[in-house]
DRENPA-3360 file (N, C-alpha, C; in nm, 2 decimals, always signed):
BEGIN
1 = MPSGGTAA = +9.48/+5.16/+10.26/+9.55/+5.24/+10.16/+9.52/+5.19/+10.02 ~ +9.47/+5.29/+9.94/+9.44/+5.25/+9.80/+9.56/+5.21/+9.73 ~ +9.54/+5.13/+9.63/+9.65/+5.08/+9.55/+9.71/+5.19/+9.47 ~ +9.85/+5.20/+9.48/+9.92/+5.30/+9.41/+9.93/+5.43/+9.48 ~ +9.86/+5.44/+9.60/+9.87/+5.57/+9.67/+9.96/+5.56/+9.79 ~ +9.98/+5.66/+9.86/+10.06/+5.66/+9.98/+9.97/+5.69/+10.10 ~ +10.01/+5.64/+10.21/+9.94/+5.67/+10.33/+9.96/+5.81/+10.38 ~ +9.85/+5.87/+10.43/+9.86/+6.01/+10.48/+9.92/+6.00/+10.62;
9 = PLWRDRQR = +10.00/+6.09/+10.66/+10.05/+6.09/+10.80/+9.93/+6.11/+10.90 ~ +9.95/+6.06/+11.02/+9.85/+6.05/+11.12/+9.80/+6.19/+11.15 ~ +9.88/+6.29/+11.15/+9.84/+6.43/+11.19/+9.76/+6.49/+11.08 ~ +9.76/+6.43/+10.96/+9.67/+6.49/+10.85/+9.54/+6.41/+10.83 ~ +9.54/+6.29/+10.89/+9.42/+6.20/+10.88/+9.31/+6.24/+10.97 ~ +9.22/+6.32/+10.93/+9.11/+6.37/+11.01/+9.01/+6.26/+11.06 ~ +9.00/+6.15/+10.99/+8.91/+6.05/+11.03/+8.96/+5.98/+11.16 ~ +9.08/+5.97/+11.18/+9.14/+5.91/+11.30/+9.12/+6.00/+11.42;
17 = WRTIPFGI = +9.14/+6.13/+11.40/+9.13/+6.22/+11.51/+9.00/+6.23/+11.57 ~ +8.89/+6.20/+11.50/+8.76/+6.20/+11.55/+8.73/+6.10/+11.66 ~ +8.80/+5.99/+11.66/+8.78/+5.89/+11.76/+8.87/+5.89/+11.88 ~ +8.96/+5.99/+11.89/+9.05/+6.00/+12.00/+8.97/+6.02/+12.13 ~ +8.88/+6.11/+12.14/+8.81/+6.13/+12.27/+8.74/+6.01/+12.32 ~ +8.69/+5.92/+12.23/+8.63/+5.80/+12.28/+8.73/+5.70/+12.32 ~ +8.85/+5.70/+12.26/+8.95/+5.61/+12.31/+9.00/+5.65/+12.45 ~ +9.02/+5.79/+12.47/+9.06/+5.84/+12.60/+8.95/+5.80/+12.71;
25 = AAFRIGIY = +8.82/+5.81/+12.67/+8.71/+5.77/+12.76/+8.72/+5.63/+12.79 ~ +8.75/+5.54/+12.70/+8.76/+5.40/+12.72/+8.88/+5.37/+12.81 ~ +8.99/+5.44/+12.80/+9.10/+5.42/+12.89/+9.07/+5.47/+13.03 ~ +8.99/+5.57/+13.04/+8.95/+5.63/+13.17/+8.86/+5.52/+13.24 ~ +8.77/+5.46/+13.17/+8.69/+5.36/+13.23/+8.77/+5.24/+13.27 ~ +8.87/+5.20/+13.19/+8.96/+5.09/+13.22/+9.04/+5.11/+13.34 ~ +9.10/+5.23/+13.35/+9.18/+5.26/+13.47/+9.10/+5.27/+13.60 ~ +8.98/+5.32/+13.59/+8.89/+5.33/+13.70/+8.84/+5.19/+13.74;
33 = ALWPFGCT = +8.82/+5.10/+13.64/+8.77/+4.97/+13.67/+8.89/+4.88/+13.73 ~ +9.01/+4.91/+13.70/+9.13/+4.84/+13.75/+9.14/+4.85/+13.90 ~ +9.12/+4.97/+13.95/+9.13/+4.99/+14.10/+9.04/+5.11/+14.14 ~ +8.91/+5.08/+14.16/+8.81/+5.19/+14.19/+8.81/+5.23/+14.34 ~ +8.88/+5.15/+14.42/+8.88/+5.18/+14.56/+8.95/+5.31/+14.60 ~ +8.89/+5.40/+14.67/+8.95/+5.52/+14.71/+8.95/+5.63/+14.60 ~ +8.87/+5.60/+14.50/+8.86/+5.70/+14.39/+8.71/+5.73/+14.37 ~ +8.69/+5.85/+14.31/+8.55/+5.89/+14.27/+8.56/+5.97/+14.14;
41 = TVERHDAG = +8.45/+5.99/+14.08/+8.44/+6.07/+13.95/+8.37/+6.20/+13.98 ~ +8.42/+6.30/+13.92/+8.36/+6.44/+13.93/+8.34/+6.49/+13.79 ~ +8.24/+6.57/+13.78/+8.22/+6.64/+13.65/+8.31/+6.75/+13.63 ~ +8.36/+6.77/+13.51/+8.45/+6.88/+13.48/+8.35/+6.99/+13.43 ~ +8.37/+7.11/+13.49/+8.28/+7.22/+13.45/+8.33/+7.29/+13.32 ~ +8.45/+7.26/+13.28/+8.50/+7.32/+13.15/+8.46/+7.24/+13.03 ~ +8.40/+7.12/+13.05/+8.35/+7.04/+12.94/+8.23/+7.11/+12.87 ~ +8.24/+7.12/+12.74/+8.13/+7.19/+12.68/+8.04/+7.11/+12.59;
49 = TPSCIGNI = +7.99/+7.17/+12.49/+7.89/+7.10/+12.40/+7.95/+6.98/+12.33 ~ +8.08/+6.97/+12.29/+8.13/+6.85/+12.22/+8.12/+6.73/+12.32 ~ +8.14/+6.75/+12.45/+8.13/+6.65/+12.55/+7.99/+6.60/+12.56 ~ +7.90/+6.69/+12.55/+7.76/+6.65/+12.56/+7.71/+6.57/+12.44 ~ +7.75/+6.61/+12.32/+7.72/+6.54/+12.20/+7.79/+6.40/+12.20 ~ +7.92/+6.40/+12.25/+7.99/+6.27/+12.26/+7.93/+6.18/+12.36 ~ +7.88/+6.23/+12.47/+7.81/+6.15/+12.57/+7.68/+6.09/+12.51 ~ +7.61/+6.16/+12.44/+7.49/+6.11/+12.38/+7.52/+6.00/+12.28;
57 = LWLVLEGW = +7.62/+6.02/+12.19/+7.67/+5.91/+12.10/+7.72/+5.79/+12.18 ~ +7.79/+5.81/+12.29/+7.84/+5.70/+12.37/+7.73/+5.63/+12.43 ~ +7.63/+5.70/+12.49/+7.52/+5.63/+12.55/+7.44/+5.54/+12.46 ~ +7.42/+5.59/+12.34/+7.34/+5.52/+12.24/+7.42/+5.40/+12.18 ~ +7.55/+5.42/+12.16/+7.62/+5.31/+12.10/+7.68/+5.21/+12.19 ~ +7.73/+5.26/+12.31/+7.81/+5.17/+12.40/+7.77/+5.18/+12.54 ~ +7.72/+5.29/+12.59/+7.71/+5.31/+12.73/+7.60/+5.23/+12.79 ~ +7.49/+5.21/+12.72/+7.37/+5.14/+12.79/+7.41/+5.00/+12.82;
65 = WLALAHIV = +7.48/+4.93/+12.73/+7.51/+4.79/+12.75/+7.62/+4.77/+12.85 ~ +7.71/+4.87/+12.86/+7.82/+4.87/+12.96/+7.76/+4.88/+13.10 ~ +7.66/+4.98/+13.11/+7.60/+5.00/+13.24/+7.51/+4.88/+13.28 ~ +7.45/+4.82/+13.18/+7.37/+4.70/+13.21/+7.46/+4.58/+13.26 ~ +7.57/+4.57/+13.20/+7.67/+4.47/+13.24/+7.72/+4.49/+13.38 ~ +7.74/+4.62/+13.41/+7.79/+4.65/+13.55/+7.68/+4.62/+13.65 ~ +7.55/+4.65/+13.61/+7.44/+4.62/+13.71/+7.43/+4.47/+13.73 ~ +7.44/+4.39/+13.62/+7.42/+4.25/+13.64/+7.54/+4.19/+13.71;
73 = TGIAMCLT = +7.66/+4.22/+13.68/+7.78/+4.17/+13.75/+7.78/+4.22/+13.90 ~ +7.74/+4.34/+13.92/+7.74/+4.39/+14.06/+7.64/+4.32/+14.15 ~ +7.52/+4.29/+14.09/+7.43/+4.21/+14.17/+7.48/+4.07/+14.19 ~ +7.54/+4.01/+14.09/+7.60/+3.87/+14.11/+7.71/+3.87/+14.21 ~ +7.79/+3.98/+14.21/+7.90/+3.98/+14.31/+7.85/+4.00/+14.45 ~ +7.74/+4.08/+14.47/+7.68/+4.10/+14.60/+7.61/+3.98/+14.66 ~ +7.60/+3.87/+14.59/+7.53/+3.75/+14.64/+7.62/+3.68/+14.74 ~ +7.75/+3.71/+14.74/+7.84/+3.65/+14.84/+7.89/+3.75/+14.93;
81 = IIGIPFGI = +7.93/+3.72/+15.05/+7.98/+3.81/+15.15/+8.12/+3.87/+15.10 ~ +8.20/+3.78/+15.04/+8.33/+3.83/+14.99/+8.32/+3.92/+14.88 ~ +8.21/+3.90/+14.79/+8.20/+3.98/+14.67/+8.13/+4.12/+14.69 ~ +8.08/+4.14/+14.81/+8.01/+4.27/+14.84/+8.09/+4.39/+14.80 ~ +8.22/+4.40/+14.85/+8.29/+4.52/+14.82/+8.32/+4.54/+14.67 ~ +8.34/+4.43/+14.60/+8.36/+4.43/+14.45/+8.23/+4.47/+14.38 ~ +8.11/+4.42/+14.43/+7.98/+4.46/+14.38/+7.96/+4.61/+14.39 ~ +7.99/+4.66/+14.51/+7.97/+4.81/+14.53/+8.07/+4.89/+14.44;
89 = ADFKLIPV = +8.19/+4.84/+14.42/+8.28/+4.90/+14.33/+8.23/+4.89/+14.19 ~ +8.16/+4.78/+14.15/+8.11/+4.77/+14.02/+7.99/+4.87/+14.00 ~ +7.91/+4.89/+14.10/+7.80/+4.99/+14.09/+7.86/+5.13/+14.08 ~ +7.98/+5.16/+14.13/+8.04/+5.29/+14.11/+8.08/+5.32/+13.97 ~ +8.10/+5.21/+13.89/+8.14/+5.22/+13.75/+8.02/+5.26/+13.66 ~ +7.90/+5.25/+13.71/+7.78/+5.28/+13.62/+7.78/+5.42/+13.57 ~ +7.79/+5.52/+13.65/+7.79/+5.66/+13.60/+7.90/+5.69/+13.49 ~ +8.02/+5.64/+13.52/+8.13/+5.67/+13.43/+8.11/+5.59/+13.30;
97 = SLFPLGRE = +8.05/+5.47/+13.31/+8.03/+5.40/+13.18/+7.91/+5.45/+13.10 ~ +7.82/+5.52/+13.16/+7.71/+5.58/+13.09/+7.75/+5.71/+13.02 ~ +7.82/+5.80/+13.09/+7.86/+5.93/+13.04/+8.01/+5.96/+13.08 ~ +8.10/+5.90/+13.00/+8.25/+5.92/+13.04/+8.31/+6.05/+13.00 ~ +8.26/+6.12/+12.90/+8.32/+6.24/+12.86/+8.28/+6.35/+12.95 ~ +8.38/+6.44/+12.98/+8.35/+6.55/+13.07/+8.36/+6.51/+13.22 ~ +8.42/+6.39/+13.25/+8.44/+6.35/+13.39/+8.59/+6.33/+13.41 ~ +8.62/+6.34/+13.54/+8.76/+6.32/+13.58/+8.76/+6.23/+13.70;
105 = IVRADQPL = +8.86/+6.14/+13.71/+8.87/+6.05/+13.82/+8.97/+6.12/+13.92 ~ +8.92/+6.13/+14.05/+9.01/+6.19/+14.15/+9.00/+6.10/+14.27 ~ +9.09/+6.13/+14.37/+9.10/+6.05/+14.49/+8.97/+6.09/+14.57 ~ +8.92/+6.00/+14.65/+8.80/+6.02/+14.72/+8.81/+6.12/+14.83 ~ +8.94/+6.14/+14.89/+8.96/+6.23/+15.00/+8.97/+6.38/+14.95 ~ +8.98/+6.40/+14.82/+8.98/+6.53/+14.76/+8.89/+6.54/+14.64 ~ +8.76/+6.52/+14.65/+8.67/+6.53/+14.53/+8.65/+6.66/+14.48 ~ +8.69/+6.77/+14.55/+8.67/+6.91/+14.49/+8.80/+6.96/+14.44;
113 = ASR = +8.90/+6.88/+14.43/+9.03/+6.93/+14.38/+9.02/+6.97/+14.23 ~ +8.94/+6.91/+14.15/+8.94/+6.94/+14.01/+8.84/+7.05/+13.97 ~ +8.75/+7.09/+14.06/+8.65/+7.18/+14.03/+8.69/+7.32/+14.03;
% end
């Protein structure tokens, strides 16, 4: 806040509204990472050009190193017998960490429910 000025309400601050889709995508990845068993991701067909542009920005800025981290930790987990299910679950996180916008997390027994 500049000195002597007043803070603009959140609904008027356009700078903050631009980052909301990326925050929602980060929460989507976090929820999916918390318990990926029995869930899968499907593409939303109603996602348009803004999702595509946002996915490109996400891939360049954050997605590639998140996917690389999931590959490395998935391989490390698969080295032990106990860690194999967790390694496979970690590999399931790679697509959603590369392109999180325009995706939805659904239960694995109904992957066509959101299409």
